[in-house]
N, C-alpha and C positions, 0 to 999 in steps of 0.2 A: 938739469934741463935748462936750456936757454929760454929767454922770454918768448922768442918766436916759436920755439917748440911747444911751450905751454899754450900759446894762442892756437897753434895748429891742433893740439890735442883737445882743448876745450871745444873748439868749433866743430871738429869731427864728431865728438860725442854728442853735441847738441843736434847736429843733423841726423845722426844715427837714431837718436831718441825720437825725433819728430817723424821719422819713417817716410819722409818725402823729400824730393829734390826742391830746394828753394831757388828763387830767382837769383841771378848774379848780383842784382842790386841789393837784395836783402842780405846776401852773403857778405858783400863788401861793407854794408852798414854794421853788421854784427862784428866783423873783423876790426873795423875802426873803433868800435866800442871796446872790444877786448884789448886792443893795443893801448888804451888809456889806463888800464888796470895795472897794478903792480904785481910782482911775482907771487906774493902771498895771497892776494885776492884770486889769482888764477889757480893756484894750488888748492885753495879752499873750494873753488867751483868744481875742480876735478874730484875732490873727495866727496862732495855732495852728489855728483853724478854716478860715482862708483858703484 
């Protein structure tokens, strides 16, 4: 899985868990944060969400 695919997966899972549609501004802020993480950190987040 590429870095971008991991970011997509983590962000989709976070929004699914929250159960509500977030504003575009908060979505962009979250994506910006996730892009700063490395692949292992993103994979770890996916496992925790699992």
